[in-house]
C-alpha positions as a LaTeX table, in Angstrom:
\begin{tabular}{lrrr}
\hline
Residue & $x$ (\AA) & $y$ (\AA) & $z$ (\AA) \\
\hline
Unk1 & 85.35 & 11.78 & 124.32 \\
Unk2 & 83.60 & 11.52 & 127.45 \\
Unk3 & 83.17 & 14.40 & 129.94 \\
Unk4 & 86.47 & 14.79 & 131.23 \\
Unk5 & 88.12 & 15.25 & 128.31 \\
Unk6 & 85.58 & 17.85 & 126.97 \\
Unk7 & 86.43 & 19.69 & 129.95 \\
Unk8 & 90.10 & 19.80 & 129.15 \\
Unk9 & 89.55 & 21.15 & 126.08 \\
Unk10 & 86.90 & 23.53 & 126.82 \\
Unk11 & 89.55 & 24.88 & 129.49 \\
Unk12 & 92.31 & 24.94 & 127.27 \\
Unk13 & 90.10 & 26.54 & 124.38 \\
Unk14 & 88.93 & 29.32 & 127.42 \\
Unk15 & 92.08 & 29.87 & 128.65 \\
Unk16 & 93.97 & 30.41 & 124.78 \\
Unk17 & 90.94 & 32.89 & 124.22 \\
Unk18 & 91.27 & 34.48 & 127.69 \\
Unk19 & 95.44 & 35.17 & 126.98 \\
Unk20 & 94.97 & 35.94 & 123.46 \\
Unk21 & 92.93 & 38.94 & 124.20 \\
Unk22 & 94.92 & 40.21 & 127.11 \\
Unk23 & 97.82 & 40.40 & 125.03 \\
Unk24 & 96.04 & 42.19 & 122.34 \\
Unk25 & 94.87 & 44.76 & 124.75 \\
Unk26 & 98.98 & 45.19 & 126.28 \\
Unk27 & 99.62 & 45.71 & 122.21 \\
Unk28 & 97.24 & 47.98 & 121.94 \\
Unk29 & 97.64 & 49.95 & 124.91 \\
Unk30 & 102.00 & 50.05 & 124.65 \\
Unk31 & 102.26 & 50.81 & 121.23 \\
Unk32 & 102.27 & 54.05 & 119.46 \\
Unk33 & 98.89 & 55.78 & 118.85 \\
Unk34 & 99.13 & 58.10 & 115.63 \\
Unk35 & 102.16 & 60.03 & 114.01 \\
Unk36 & 102.18 & 63.88 & 113.33 \\
Unk37 & 101.62 & 63.87 & 109.36 \\
Unk38 & 101.88 & 67.13 & 107.73 \\
Unk39 & 98.77 & 67.75 & 105.32 \\
Unk40 & 99.33 & 67.90 & 101.94 \\
Unk41 & 96.37 & 70.29 & 102.10 \\
Unk42 & 98.83 & 73.04 & 104.12 \\
Unk43 & 100.82 & 73.14 & 100.73 \\
Unk44 & 98.02 & 74.59 & 98.49 \\
Unk45 & 98.05 & 77.89 & 100.05 \\
Unk46 & 101.21 & 78.93 & 98.60 \\
Unk47 & 99.97 & 77.96 & 95.39 \\
Unk48 & 98.92 & 80.73 & 92.21 \\
Unk49 & 96.11 & 80.37 & 89.99 \\
Unk50 & 97.54 & 81.77 & 86.33 \\
Unk51 & 94.26 & 83.71 & 85.39 \\
Unk52 & 95.08 & 83.37 & 81.77 \\
Unk53 & 95.20 & 79.90 & 81.73 \\
Unk54 & 91.38 & 80.13 & 82.89 \\
Unk55 & 90.46 & 82.72 & 80.51 \\
Unk56 & 91.24 & 80.38 & 77.73 \\
Unk57 & 89.60 & 77.22 & 79.01 \\
Unk58 & 86.60 & 79.73 & 79.34 \\
Unk59 & 86.51 & 80.96 & 75.50 \\
Unk60 & 87.50 & 76.96 & 74.65 \\
Unk61 & 83.93 & 75.94 & 76.46 \\
Unk62 & 81.77 & 78.93 & 74.64 \\
\hline
\end{tabular}
């Protein structure tokens, strides 16, 4: 390869990479960041613990 061909290949690669970076930044800036999702932890507050089952488990452990 002579220097002219090397320069053309280098410029082509540089332009391709720069285009890719700009397109990636544009894609990130236009897409929705996060969707609101209800946490499953909030449903744990409504559950009740059966104390009799805990007593049975404690007796088995002893």
